DRENKE-892790 format. One line per field, with one value per atom (N, C-alpha, C, O): residue number from 1; x, y, z. Coordinates in Angstrom, 3 decimals. Example, Ala and Ser with C-alpha at 12.3 -4.5 7.8 and 13.67 -1.06 7.14 Angstrom:
// residues 2
k	c(1 1 1 1 2 2 2 2) $
X	c(13.190 12.300 13.200 14.236 12.850 13.670 12.900 13.409) $
Y	c(-5.690 -4.500 -3.300 -3.319 -2.250 -1.060 0.030 1.138) $
Z	c(7.800 7.800 7.800 8.465 7.080 7.140 7.870 8.039) $
This chain:
// residues 219
k	c(1 1 1 1 2 2 2 2 3 3 3 3 4 4 4 4 5 5 5 5 6 6 6 6 7 7 7 7 8 8 8 8 9 9 9 9 10 10 10 10 11 11 11 11 12 12 12 12 13 13 13 13 14 14 14 14 15 15 15 15 16 16 16 16 17 17 17 17 18 18 18 18 19 19 19 19 20 20 20 20 21 21 21 21 22 22 22 22 23 23 23 23 24 24 24 24 25 25 25 25 26 26 26 26 27 27 27 27 28 28 28 28 29 29 29 29 30 30 30 30 31 31 31 31 32 32 32 32 33 33 33 33 34 34 34 34 35 35 35 35 36 36 36 36 37 37 37 37 38 38 38 38 39 39 39 39 40 40 40 40 41 41 41 41 42 42 42 42 43 43 43 43 44 44 44 44 45 45 45 45 46 46 46 46 47 47 47 47 48 48 48 48 49 49 49 49 50 50 50 50 51 51 51 51 52 52 52 52 53 53 53 53 54 54 54 54 55 55 55 55 56 56 56 56 57 57 57 57 58 58 58 58 59 59 59 59 60 60 60 60 61 61 61 61 62 62 62 62 63 63 63 63 64 64 64 64 65 65 65 65 66 66 66 66 67 67 67 67 68 68 68 68 69 69 69 69 70 70 70 70 71 71 71 71 72 72 72 72 73 73 73 73 74 74 74 74 75 75 75 75 76 76 76 76 77 77 77 77 78 78 78 78 79 79 79 79 80 80 80 80 81 81 81 81 82 82 82 82 83 83 83 83 84 84 84 84 85 85 85 85 86 86 86 86 87 87 87 87 88 88 88 88 89 89 89 89 90 90 90 90 91 91 91 91 92 92 92 92 93 93 93 93 94 94 94 94 95 95 95 95 96 96 96 96 97 97 97 97 98 98 98 98 99 99 99 99 100 100 100 100 101 101 101 101 102 102 102 102 103 103 103 103 104 104 104 104 105 105 105 105 106 106 106 106 107 107 107 107 108 108 108 108 109 109 109 109 110 110 110 110 111 111 111 111 112 112 112 112 113 113 113 113 114 114 114 114 115 115 115 115 116 116 116 116 117 117 117 117 118 118 118 118 119 119 119 119 120 120 120 120 121 121 121 121 122 122 122 122 123 123 123 123 124 124 124 124 125 125 125 125 126 126 126 126 127 127 127 127 128 128 128 128 129 129 129 129 130 130 130 130 131 131 131 131 132 132 132 132 133 133 133 133 134 134 134 134 135 135 135 135 136 136 136 136 137 137 137 137 138 138 138 138 139 139 139 139 140 140 140 140 141 141 141 141 142 142 142 142 143 143 143 143 144 144 144 144 145 145 145 145 146 146 146 146 147 147 147 147 148 148 148 148 149 149 149 149 150 150 150 150 151 151 151 151 152 152 152 152 153 153 153 153 154 154 154 154 155 155 155 155 156 156 156 156 157 157 157 157 158 158 158 158 159 159 159 159 160 160 160 160 161 161 161 161 162 162 162 162 163 163 163 163 164 164 164 164 165 165 165 165 166 166 166 166 167 167 167 167 168 168 168 168 169 169 169 169 170 170 170 170 171 171 171 171 172 172 172 172 173 173 173 173 174 174 174 174 175 175 175 175 176 176 176 176 177 177 177 177 178 178 178 178 179 179 179 179 180 180 180 180 181 181 181 181 182 182 182 182 183 183 183 183 184 184 184 184 185 185 185 185 186 186 186 186 187 187 187 187 188 188 188 188 189 189 189 189 190 190 190 190 191 191 191 191 192 192 192 192 193 193 193 193 194 194 194 194 195 195 195 195 196 196 196 196 197 197 197 197 198 198 198 198 199 199 199 199 200 200 200 200 201 201 201 201 202 202 202 202 203 203 203 203 204 204 204 204 205 205 205 205 206 206 206 206 207 207 207 207 208 208 208 208 209 209 209 209 210 210 210 210 211 211 211 211 212 212 212 212 213 213 213 213 214 214 214 214 215 215 215 215 216 216 216 216 217 217 217 217 218 218 218 218 219 219 219 219) $
X	c(10.584 10.194 9.169 8.724 8.763 8.060 6.767 6.833 5.597 4.723 3.455 2.605 3.039 1.750 1.335 2.086 0.140 0.135 -1.382 -2.292 -1.458 -2.663 -2.659 -1.588 -3.732 -3.868 -3.601 -4.278 -2.561 -2.188 -1.977 -1.009 -2.875 -2.694 -2.708 -2.119 -3.454 -3.480 -2.471 -2.356 -1.609 -0.215 -0.425 -1.039 0.175 0.236 1.379 2.466 1.229 2.347 2.774 1.776 3.821 4.262 5.160 6.080 4.723 5.820 5.210 3.982 6.018 5.524 6.482 7.686 5.690 6.573 7.155 6.514 8.704 9.329 10.062 9.974 10.927 11.474 13.258 13.596 13.896 15.590 15.771 15.342 16.314 16.730 18.107 19.024 18.286 19.686 19.413 18.328 20.602 20.785 19.937 20.195 19.033 18.262 16.859 16.018 16.535 15.004 14.524 15.138 13.547 13.172 12.009 12.021 10.916 9.577 9.015 9.319 8.294 7.495 6.048 5.461 5.353 4.043 3.525 3.816 2.618 2.009 2.825 2.431 4.122 5.090 5.724 6.465 5.530 6.259 7.476 7.575 8.377 9.909 9.669 9.540 9.637 9.517 10.701 11.170 11.231 12.420 12.281 11.538 13.052 12.982 14.526 15.525 14.475 15.733 15.813 14.830 17.097 17.534 17.914 18.058 18.130 18.721 20.077 21.143 19.871 21.262 21.586 22.545 20.884 21.087 20.159 18.955 20.858 20.291 20.023 20.813 18.909 18.322 18.456 17.884 18.957 18.976 17.628 17.394 16.864 15.688 15.734 15.166 16.530 16.662 18.024 18.479 18.712 20.198 19.853 19.699 19.755 19.746 20.902 21.070 21.579 22.571 22.255 22.971 21.344 20.830 21.801 21.630 22.701 24.076 23.677 24.162 22.492 21.834 20.746 20.001 20.742 19.679 18.254 17.370 17.958 16.565 16.435 17.409 15.050 14.829 14.237 14.238 13.661 12.799 13.532 14.711 13.033 11.521 10.896 9.757 11.868 11.123 10.354 10.572 9.402 8.579 8.590 8.971 8.024 8.184 6.697 5.673 6.925 5.372 5.676 6.798 4.494 4.655 3.548 2.644 3.688 2.736 1.656 1.805 0.389 -0.644 -0.453 -1.190 0.621 0.966 2.418 3.090 2.854 4.314 4.757 3.983 6.176 6.625 8.195 9.020 8.318 10.050 10.857 12.027 10.313 11.010 10.326 10.792 9.115 8.469 8.848 9.454 8.544 9.010 10.589 11.465 10.800 12.025 12.565 13.687 11.888 12.425 11.565 10.364 12.290 13.571 14.510 13.997 15.656 16.544 17.811 18.448 18.176 19.551 20.681 20.700 21.550 22.599 23.752 23.688 24.902 26.499 26.547 26.119 27.029 27.128 27.992 27.890 28.902 29.729 28.719 28.812 27.781 27.036 27.863 28.068 28.279 29.222 30.613 31.170 30.972 32.703 33.497 34.219 33.596 34.738 35.532 36.238 35.514 36.239 35.748 36.455 34.505 33.963 32.461 31.569 32.267 30.768 30.280 30.894 29.012 28.231 26.913 26.687 25.893 24.500 23.721 23.514 23.106 22.202 21.002 20.956 19.856 18.609 18.537 18.681 18.337 18.286 16.985 16.338 16.411 15.430 15.437 16.483 14.228 14.315 12.874 11.958 12.897 11.531 11.101 11.917 9.720 9.142 7.749 7.133 7.091 5.814 5.400 6.260 4.269 3.522 3.186 3.903 2.110 1.600 2.049 1.948 2.559 3.017 1.925 1.144 1.906 0.996 1.966 2.415 2.219 2.948 2.401 3.128 1.026 0.415 -0.543 -1.178 -0.341 -1.005 0.012 0.422 0.338 1.203 2.362 2.322 3.403 4.097 5.240 5.713 5.496 6.497 5.853 4.862 6.367 5.825 6.846 7.816 6.688 7.698 7.356 6.438 8.004 7.987 9.217 10.278 8.897 10.328 10.229 10.001 10.370 10.645 9.744 9.501 9.197 8.196 8.423 8.686 8.293 8.528 7.666 7.443 7.160 6.456 7.141 7.334 7.437 8.116 7.320 6.628 7.550 7.042 7.981 9.047 7.727 8.933 8.428 7.222 9.372 9.002 9.106 9.372 8.863 9.012 10.751 11.547 11.039 12.598 12.649 11.696 13.959 14.333 14.837 15.882 13.880 14.290 15.298 15.120 16.438 17.412 17.546 17.750 17.452 17.200 18.511 18.907 19.097 20.071 19.996 19.384 20.631 20.680 21.648 21.658 22.448 23.624 22.789 22.026 22.905 22.072 23.469 24.616 22.803 23.499 22.867 22.153 22.933 22.033 23.233 24.271 22.867 23.626 22.860 21.667 23.431 22.584 23.522 24.630 23.120 23.524 22.722 21.706 23.139 22.283 23.114 24.245 22.619 23.586 23.357 24.121 22.386 22.153 21.996 22.318 21.506 21.262 22.385 23.105 22.587 23.955 23.653 24.532 22.209 21.935 20.492 19.725 20.110 18.826 18.298 19.034 17.056 16.853 16.523 16.540 16.155 15.721 16.394 15.839 17.302 17.865 17.224 17.283 16.427 15.363 15.468 16.471 14.250 13.895 13.665 12.823 14.617 14.598 14.140 14.859 13.022 12.519 12.381 12.089 12.667 12.210 11.013 10.761 10.229 8.681 8.526 8.727 8.131 7.628 6.053 5.743 5.260 3.765 3.402 2.745 3.867 3.276 3.723 3.234 4.694 5.305 6.675 7.516 6.968 8.409 9.219 8.948 10.413 11.176 12.638 13.523 12.789 14.112 14.140 13.489 14.799 14.606 16.083 16.781 16.398 17.491 17.144 16.808 17.279 16.763 18.365 19.329 18.520 19.461 19.721 20.883 18.430 18.514 18.919 18.686 19.513 20.100 21.282 22.024 21.433 22.456 23.141 22.390 24.445 24.905 25.300 25.630 25.213 25.429 26.641 27.682 26.635 27.918 28.262 29.386 27.477 28.097 27.285 26.153 27.931 27.492 27.593 28.657 26.152 26.074 25.703 24.856 26.655 26.129 26.093 26.711 25.299 24.780 24.481 23.815 24.971 24.503 23.535 23.743 22.184 20.861 20.548 20.389 20.471 20.153 18.902 18.618 18.133 17.101 16.737 17.044 16.112 15.744 14.523 14.250 13.761 12.238 12.199 12.651 11.462 11.072 9.698 8.783 9.442 8.377 7.684 8.379 6.291 5.848 5.905 6.253 5.596 5.585 4.260 3.232 4.427 3.472 4.138 5.318 3.268 3.565 3.885 3.130 4.798 5.016 5.448 6.079 5.002 5.327 6.394 6.289 7.489 8.596 8.864 9.058 8.898 9.174 10.437 10.827 11.036 12.119 11.341 11.073 11.011 10.159 11.305 12.226 11.210 11.953 11.041 10.186 11.147 9.953 10.976 12.144 10.281 10.774 9.522 8.419 9.640 8.257 8.476 7.952 9.132 8.889 8.684 8.781 8.416 8.100 9.334 10.455 9.042 10.196 9.485 8.554 10.032 9.163 10.233 11.397 9.938 11.074 11.524 10.799 12.806 13.450 13.960 15.002 13.156 13.536 14.691 14.891 15.407 16.613 16.521 16.431 16.543 16.149 17.314 18.017 17.423 18.287 18.125 16.970 19.069 19.150 19.131 19.976 18.432 18.773 19.210 18.665 20.125 20.720 20.423 20.491 20.089 20.067 20.519 20.191 21.373 22.036 22.179 22.120 22.461 22.775 21.724 21.951 20.546 19.363 19.636 20.370 19.211 19.620 18.453 18.256 17.783 16.837 17.403 17.675 17.581 17.821 16.957 16.566 16.665 15.901 16.743 17.293 16.826 17.771 16.650 15.466 17.154 15.979 16.100 16.984 15.100 14.882 16.134 16.634 16.598 17.538 17.069 17.811) $
Y	c(1.205 1.571 0.497 -0.316 0.480 -0.769 0.154 0.603 0.581 1.443 0.947 1.632 -0.279 -0.702 -1.152 -1.901 -0.699 -1.016 -1.838 -1.890 -2.347 -3.187 -3.033 -2.758 -3.181 -3.320 -4.670 -5.655 -4.698 -6.225 -6.074 -5.430 -6.662 -6.901 -5.450 -5.236 -4.542 -3.151 -2.481 -1.366 -2.753 -2.086 -1.747 -2.521 -0.421 -0.348 -1.082 -0.910 -1.896 -2.805 -2.275 -1.979 -2.123 -1.783 -3.000 -3.618 -3.159 -4.246 -5.224 -5.220 -6.273 -7.480 -8.509 -8.461 -9.722 -10.522 -11.526 -11.917 -11.797 -12.600 -13.400 -13.399 -14.225 -15.401 -15.100 -14.899 -15.138 -15.217 -16.546 -16.952 -17.402 -18.956 -18.757 -18.420 -18.953 -19.120 -20.273 -20.618 -20.767 -21.812 -23.104 -23.795 -23.345 -24.984 -24.585 -25.270 -23.361 -23.060 -24.143 -24.151 -24.931 -25.931 -25.658 -25.998 -25.082 -25.105 -23.773 -23.133 -23.084 -22.122 -22.238 -22.686 -21.812 -21.779 -20.596 -19.957 -20.125 -18.916 -17.771 -17.021 -17.674 -16.755 -16.908 -16.016 -17.929 -18.100 -18.887 -19.630 -18.671 -19.269 -20.554 -20.374 -21.745 -23.087 -23.865 -24.282 -24.079 -24.807 -26.064 -26.035 -27.249 -28.518 -28.830 -28.659 -29.309 -29.561 -31.032 -31.728 -31.478 -32.907 -32.884 -31.804 -34.170 -34.378 -33.637 -33.836 -32.824 -31.941 -30.858 -30.167 -30.539 -29.546 -28.341 -28.450 -27.036 -25.963 -25.490 -25.715 -24.850 -24.263 -22.752 -22.135 -22.040 -20.690 -20.466 -20.984 -19.784 -19.187 -18.102 -17.938 -17.268 -15.879 -15.346 -15.492 -14.582 -13.859 -12.755 -13.026 -11.613 -10.513 -9.281 -8.791 -8.975 -7.860 -6.485 -5.485 -6.669 -5.659 -5.246 -4.236 -5.917 -5.587 -5.454 -4.642 -6.543 -6.482 -5.492 -5.540 -4.578 -3.428 -3.821 -3.082 -5.175 -5.452 -5.904 -6.166 -6.029 -6.372 -7.634 -8.182 -8.301 -9.563 -10.530 -10.658 -11.309 -11.327 -10.406 -10.421 -9.710 -8.541 -7.531 -7.187 -7.047 -5.873 -4.903 -5.119 -3.724 -2.513 -2.462 -2.750 -1.949 -1.540 -0.572 -0.435 0.289 1.454 1.078 0.283 1.705 1.557 2.556 3.307 2.516 3.328 4.840 5.546 5.337 6.826 6.961 7.971 5.885 6.091 6.261 6.135 6.580 6.808 5.984 5.872 5.591 5.209 6.443 6.290 7.518 8.521 9.454 10.578 9.001 9.909 9.343 8.271 9.975 9.767 9.353 9.983 8.096 7.709 6.832 6.327 6.703 5.790 4.641 4.653 3.474 3.300 3.478 3.153 3.913 4.058 3.269 3.109 2.828 1.946 3.054 4.189 2.558 3.724 2.967 1.955 3.393 2.912 3.354 4.473 2.562 2.901 1.585 0.440 2.125 1.178 0.754 1.263 -0.279 -0.642 -1.410 -0.985 -2.432 -3.162 -2.351 -1.848 -2.374 -1.535 -2.316 -2.907 -2.575 -3.359 -2.702 -3.364 -1.295 -0.686 -0.539 -0.064 -1.000 -1.254 -0.839 -1.308 0.113 0.300 -0.644 -1.241 -0.783 -1.893 -1.212 -0.276 -1.741 -1.300 -1.635 -2.841 -0.728 -0.967 -0.428 0.305 -0.528 0.097 1.275 1.112 2.358 3.509 4.031 4.510 4.085 4.607 6.141 6.777 6.608 7.724 7.850 8.567 6.913 6.607 7.488 8.128 7.614 8.411 8.596 7.958 9.484 9.740 10.693 11.457 10.641 11.373 12.441 13.442 12.352 13.362 13.047 11.967 14.300 13.910 13.798 14.709 12.481 12.150 11.519 10.381 12.193 11.570 10.764 10.232 10.691 10.003 8.538 7.734 8.615 7.660 6.520 6.793 5.597 4.517 5.549 5.729 6.195 7.057 6.388 6.954 5.341 4.487 4.296 3.576 4.886 4.626 4.775 5.513 4.173 3.976 3.060 3.330 2.099 0.901 -0.141 -0.189 -0.775 -1.617 -2.658 -2.285 -3.933 -4.898 -6.050 -6.135 -6.970 -8.126 -8.858 -8.426 -10.381 -11.334 -12.500 -12.599 -13.478 -14.482 -15.867 -16.161 -16.575 -18.101 -19.153 -18.998 -20.419 -21.600 -22.321 -22.445 -22.933 -23.936 -25.220 -25.463 -26.083 -27.193 -26.631 -25.457 -27.627 -27.013 -27.003 -27.853 -25.902 -25.856 -24.527 -23.951 -24.043 -22.601 -21.560 -21.656 -20.487 -19.507 -18.668 -18.168 -18.484 -17.685 -16.307 -16.484 -14.979 -14.076 -13.029 -12.895 -12.338 -11.422 -10.345 -10.475 -9.185 -8.012 -7.120 -6.825 -6.654 -5.618 -4.102 -3.884 -3.076 -1.981 -0.915 -1.118 0.240 1.294 2.642 2.876 3.629 4.607 5.973 5.999 6.829 8.271 9.527 9.541 10.512 11.790 12.903 12.907 13.872 14.947 16.177 16.249 17.198 18.501 19.678 19.704 20.669 22.130 22.705 23.630 22.367 23.251 22.290 22.760 20.988 20.209 19.437 18.959 19.277 18.391 16.867 16.006 16.606 15.366 15.146 16.091 13.730 13.509 12.349 11.421 12.569 11.569 10.225 9.355 10.039 8.691 8.231 8.580 7.635 6.955 6.056 5.948 5.207 4.273 2.760 2.113 2.523 1.062 0.067 0.213 -0.947 -1.941 -3.379 -3.937 -3.951 -5.032 -6.023 -5.697 -7.514 -8.646 -9.122 -9.266 -9.381 -10.000 -11.022 -10.867 -12.263 -13.508 -13.664 -13.785 -13.655 -13.939 -12.685 -12.865 -11.412 -10.386 -10.368 -9.516 -11.288 -11.157 -10.850 -11.457 -9.890 -9.427 -10.219 -10.521 -10.642 -11.823 -11.104 -11.737 -9.882 -9.364 -7.705 -7.353 -6.828 -5.445 -4.748 -5.117 -3.964 -3.037 -1.431 -0.895 -0.848 0.537 1.190 0.737 2.147 2.868 3.727 3.813 4.903 5.593 6.976 7.349 7.742 9.085 8.745 7.795 9.622 9.664 11.014 11.959 11.271 12.587 13.048 12.239 14.231 14.755 14.429 14.626 13.830 13.402 11.936 11.505 11.248 10.088 8.912 9.101 7.733 6.450 5.328 4.918 4.750 3.786 2.565 2.535 1.435 0.187 -0.981 -0.961 -2.011 -3.123 -4.330 -4.217 -5.334 -6.853 -7.262 -7.533 -7.350 -7.544 -8.956 -9.335 -9.806 -11.120 -11.551 -10.992 -12.593 -13.009 -14.508 -14.997 -15.210 -16.712 -16.901 -16.336 -17.781 -17.882 -19.590 -20.000 -20.352 -21.543 -21.553 -20.956 -22.214 -22.140 -23.444 -24.460 -23.543 -24.891 -24.904 -23.861 -26.011 -26.250 -25.373 -25.401 -24.621 -23.785 -22.535 -22.487 -21.641 -20.042 -19.226 -19.347 -18.545 -17.224 -16.210 -16.208 -15.124 -13.665 -12.976 -12.787 -12.610 -12.011 -10.731 -10.556 -9.792 -8.485 -7.818 -8.177 -7.005 -6.106 -4.706 -4.126 -4.227 -3.068 -2.090 -2.472 -0.738 0.285 1.404 1.720 2.054 3.013 4.166 3.995 5.272 6.526 7.120 6.836 8.037 8.536 10.041 10.935 10.315 11.918 11.778 10.708 12.857 12.915 12.799 12.953 12.526 12.456 13.127 12.600 14.291 14.927 15.241 15.438 15.279 15.883 17.229 18.191 17.168 18.493 18.525 19.130 17.797 17.785 16.867 15.784 17.424 16.800 15.496 15.641 14.332 13.275 12.161 12.223 11.241 10.310 9.401 9.310 8.755 7.949 6.530 6.368 5.372 4.080 3.334 3.495 2.616 1.685 0.209 -0.099 -0.706 -2.084 -2.715 -2.368 -3.767 -4.860 -6.000 -6.148 -7.174 -8.278 -8.894 -9.293 -8.996 -9.836 -11.012 -11.368 -11.905 -13.300 -14.271 -14.039 -15.238 -15.944 -17.306 -17.655 -18.129 -19.543 -20.314 -19.929 -21.520 -22.437 -23.667 -24.367 -23.939 -24.745 -25.952 -25.722 -26.949 -28.356 -28.034 -27.351 -28.611 -28.371 -29.202 -30.097 -28.813 -29.723 -31.157 -31.938) $
Z	c(-19.154 -17.899 -17.410 -18.220 -16.019 -15.518 -15.234 -14.090 -15.934 -15.687 -15.713 -15.144 -16.336 -16.428 -14.964 -14.338 -14.412 -13.000 -12.632 -13.459 -11.498 -11.168 -9.657 -9.116 -8.944 -7.598 -6.980 -7.272 -6.087 -5.593 -4.120 -3.715 -3.246 -1.898 -1.126 -0.066 -1.819 -1.110 -1.634 -1.126 -2.541 -2.754 -4.291 -5.025 -4.791 -6.328 -6.767 -6.216 -7.723 -8.081 -9.610 -10.268 -10.196 -11.405 -12.153 -11.619 -13.344 -13.971 -14.656 -14.737 -15.291 -15.781 -15.417 -15.667 -14.628 -14.126 -15.452 -16.427 -15.075 -16.023 -15.250 -14.022 -15.992 -15.103 -15.684 -16.851 -14.825 -15.266 -15.063 -13.983 -15.830 -15.708 -15.159 -15.908 -13.875 -13.118 -12.109 -11.641 -11.893 -10.835 -11.183 -12.168 -10.410 -10.762 -10.741 -10.159 -11.432 -11.414 -12.614 -13.680 -12.413 -13.264 -13.965 -15.148 -13.497 -13.902 -14.002 -12.996 -14.841 -14.744 -14.741 -15.726 -13.551 -13.557 -13.327 -12.316 -14.325 -14.292 -13.761 -12.868 -14.434 -14.026 -12.812 -12.398 -12.181 -10.955 -11.281 -12.257 -10.406 -10.598 -9.522 -8.311 -10.106 -9.222 -9.301 -10.360 -8.057 -8.190 -7.284 -6.303 -7.643 -6.767 -6.313 -7.010 -5.025 -4.521 -4.258 -4.005 -4.336 -3.983 -2.635 -2.063 -1.946 -0.691 -0.368 -0.951 0.572 0.837 0.039 0.385 -1.100 -1.945 -1.897 -1.664 -2.159 -2.118 -3.568 -4.485 -3.709 -5.131 -5.380 -4.482 -6.196 -6.382 -7.090 -8.182 -6.529 -7.328 -8.110 -9.190 -7.444 -8.225 -7.737 -6.603 -8.970 -8.556 -9.628 -10.819 -9.155 -9.952 -9.544 -8.428 -10.721 -10.163 -11.434 -11.490 -12.137 -12.959 -13.960 -14.642 -14.051 -15.346 -16.727 -17.515 -17.058 -18.187 -18.493 -19.472 -17.530 -17.539 -17.437 -17.870 -16.774 -16.447 -15.139 -14.432 -14.714 -13.144 -13.092 -11.990 -14.169 -14.174 -13.504 -13.835 -12.544 -12.219 -11.025 -10.558 -10.734 -9.795 -10.491 -11.652 -9.705 -10.060 -8.781 -7.631 -9.398 -8.278 -7.845 -8.464 -6.433 -5.883 -4.997 -4.509 -4.697 -3.867 -2.752 -3.006 -1.510 -0.268 -0.698 -1.661 0.190 -0.096 -0.180 -0.868 0.586 0.647 0.172 0.383 -0.479 -0.597 -2.142 -3.092 -2.235 -3.382 -3.581 -2.675 -4.633 -4.830 -5.369 -5.718 -5.430 -6.068 -6.993 -7.179 -7.656 -8.709 -9.950 -9.971 -11.021 -12.541 -12.548 -11.956 -13.382 -13.631 -12.308 -12.360 -11.352 -10.424 -10.199 -10.469 -9.617 -9.399 -10.835 -11.906 -10.797 -11.923 -11.981 -10.940 -12.964 -13.093 -12.748 -13.225 -11.896 -11.595 -11.345 -10.647 -11.894 -11.414 -9.933 -9.648 -8.996 -7.459 -7.044 -7.483 -6.030 -5.402 -4.023 -2.906 -4.429 -3.234 -2.222 -1.085 -2.635 -1.761 -1.804 -2.779 -0.566 -0.434 -0.827 -0.024 -2.438 -2.873 -3.795 -4.557 -3.842 -4.784 -6.370 -7.259 -6.529 -7.899 -8.041 -7.334 -9.053 -9.265 -10.076 -10.960 -9.713 -10.747 -10.745 -9.978 -11.732 -11.993 -11.010 -10.873 -10.105 -9.184 -9.346 -10.334 -8.653 -8.519 -7.586 -6.375 -8.074 -7.179 -6.722 -7.654 -5.592 -5.069 -4.395 -4.266 -4.014 -3.246 -2.656 -3.058 -1.523 -0.968 -0.004 0.660 0.175 1.196 1.093 0.240 1.940 1.945 0.600 0.162 0.054 -0.824 -0.019 -0.006 0.706 1.529 3.165 3.747 3.693 5.229 6.146 6.419 6.671 7.392 8.659 8.527 9.701 10.587 11.729 12.568 11.729 12.597 12.091 12.773 10.793 10.058 9.393 8.265 9.830 9.243 8.451 7.234 9.360 8.790 7.771 6.786 8.139 7.224 5.843 5.718 4.892 3.517 2.395 2.564 1.370 0.269 -0.862 -1.637 -0.952 -1.781 -2.060 -1.437 -2.907 -3.123 -4.147 -5.297 -3.901 -4.947 -4.540 -3.336 -5.377 -5.137 -6.199 -7.321 -5.756 -6.640 -5.973 -4.767 -7.106 -6.523 -7.002 -8.181 -6.011 -6.440 -5.746 -4.739 -6.536 -6.034 -5.554 -6.157 -4.348 -3.705 -3.262 -3.216 -2.919 -2.227 -0.658 -0.399 0.317 1.660 1.991 1.592 2.755 3.044 3.643 4.168 3.510 4.202 3.177 2.533 3.118 2.020 2.639 3.750 1.899 2.304 1.409 0.207 1.875 1.002 1.368 2.526 0.252 0.588 -0.340 -1.400 0.013 -0.938 -0.482 0.713 -1.240 -1.009 -0.946 -1.887 0.103 0.326 0.463 0.861 -0.044 0.183 0.263 -0.712 1.183 1.293 1.227 1.889 0.454 0.708 0.829 0.529 1.223 1.390 1.145 1.681 0.337 0.174 0.175 -0.516 0.950 1.090 0.936 1.421 0.281 0.496 1.751 2.028 2.709 3.804 5.193 6.284 5.074 6.190 6.474 5.598 7.876 8.261 8.230 8.224 8.209 8.373 7.921 7.740 7.725 7.384 8.723 9.057 9.322 10.189 9.976 10.847 8.529 8.267 6.912 5.871 6.861 5.626 4.921 3.696 5.860 5.148 5.992 6.294 6.198 7.034 5.726 4.840 5.852 4.889 5.443 6.271 5.024 5.457 4.306 3.156 4.815 4.087 4.574 5.771 3.603 3.898 3.064 1.860 3.609 2.842 3.261 4.446 2.406 2.676 3.641 4.666 3.251 4.081 5.456 6.197 5.968 7.314 7.412 6.750 8.243 8.102 8.880 10.042 8.156 8.572 8.906 9.481 8.539 8.963 8.570 7.586 9.245 9.104 9.367 10.312 8.677 8.900 8.744 7.688 9.883 10.066 9.721 10.337 8.818 8.618 9.406 9.801 10.024 10.922 10.490 9.340 11.362 10.784 9.984 10.235 8.940 8.103 7.998 7.757 8.136 8.034 6.428 5.561 6.271 5.028 4.461 5.086 3.062 2.510 3.006 2.751 3.610 4.034 3.294 2.851 3.202 2.529 3.488 3.952 3.818 4.751 3.826 2.934 4.314 3.394 4.417 5.482 3.982 4.629 3.663 2.633 4.051 3.379 4.202 5.385 3.522 4.273 3.842 2.682 5.129 5.088 5.894 6.954 5.351 6.169 5.874 4.787 6.794 6.258 6.998 8.057 6.341 6.772 6.105 5.035 7.227 6.991 6.289 6.855 5.027 4.328 4.007 4.013 3.705 3.183 1.780 1.227 1.014 -0.552 -0.930 -0.253 -2.064 -2.388 -3.177 -3.526 -3.367 -4.050 -2.722 -1.757 -2.676 -1.896 -2.571 -3.628 -1.768 -2.249 -1.368 -0.156 -2.191 -1.148 -1.631 -2.834 -0.806 -0.780 -0.248 0.863 -0.831 -0.091 -0.097 -1.149 1.135 1.286 1.702 2.424 1.190 1.708 2.031 1.204 3.196 3.943 4.538 4.886 4.557 5.250 5.930 5.463 7.148 7.704 7.218 7.881 6.232 5.745 4.248 3.648 3.740 2.099 1.425 1.910 0.307 -0.959 -2.245 -2.855 -2.539 -3.747 -4.824 -4.477 -5.847 -7.037 -6.598 -6.346 -6.540 -6.280 -4.835 -4.581 -3.733 -2.458 -2.178 -2.727 -1.277 -0.745 0.204 1.423 -0.341 0.554 0.255 -0.753 1.145 1.031 -0.289 -0.703 -0.967 -1.948 -1.499 -0.619 -1.801 -1.526 -2.860 -3.952 -2.633 -3.678 -3.231 -2.041 -4.219 -4.002 -5.144 -6.279 -4.843 -5.844 -5.136 -3.915 -6.388 -5.818 -5.029 -3.887 -5.599 -5.013 -5.056 -5.979 -4.203 -4.034 -3.205 -2.012 -3.822 -3.080 -3.410 -4.559 -2.222 -2.257 -1.370 -0.269 -1.970 -1.005 -0.627 -1.477 0.964 1.424 1.953 2.198 2.037 2.573 4.009 4.526 4.589 6.083 6.568 5.886 7.829 8.555 8.854 9.449) $
């Protein structure tokens, strides 16, 4: 499990930075994936589908009053995240607040973080998402989860699941793009809800698969 913690940018971060050598990642600098691109070429900086049971180079973080589900989360789980008729190994979250605080930054949870070094270009990010909710008594949950892509602490894309009916599965291919300068950059996939998530509490599950980061040259 990814349980060694340190304080990072006001967020609690778990794990150990590693590198998965895919695409044209060519240099490792202090745990950062650093890629170079030729003229007219795109560079894959990270591509992770969790089939090997690991999440490097991604790490887990939680927000100041957030949880990703408590002990054992995120969990590796078989789930049909993309509606293609096939289950695959994904990361399963159950995000929310630790203490219910509706008036003080209510969107809380956590997600995944990675640091990359790039040349100047356009970062292209994508992930397969799914959310499901099951309750023995409630007809629906008002917040399936807010998903956000962040680059250097700036939100560049968001997708709000909103209300999810009991027994439903909602899926989405979540993409975002951001122009970046040459240097090191922090990328987050943040998942939050404005309600609590405790062990034994009925709350939506969020699934993440097929994380992809690519650097394309500027036009």
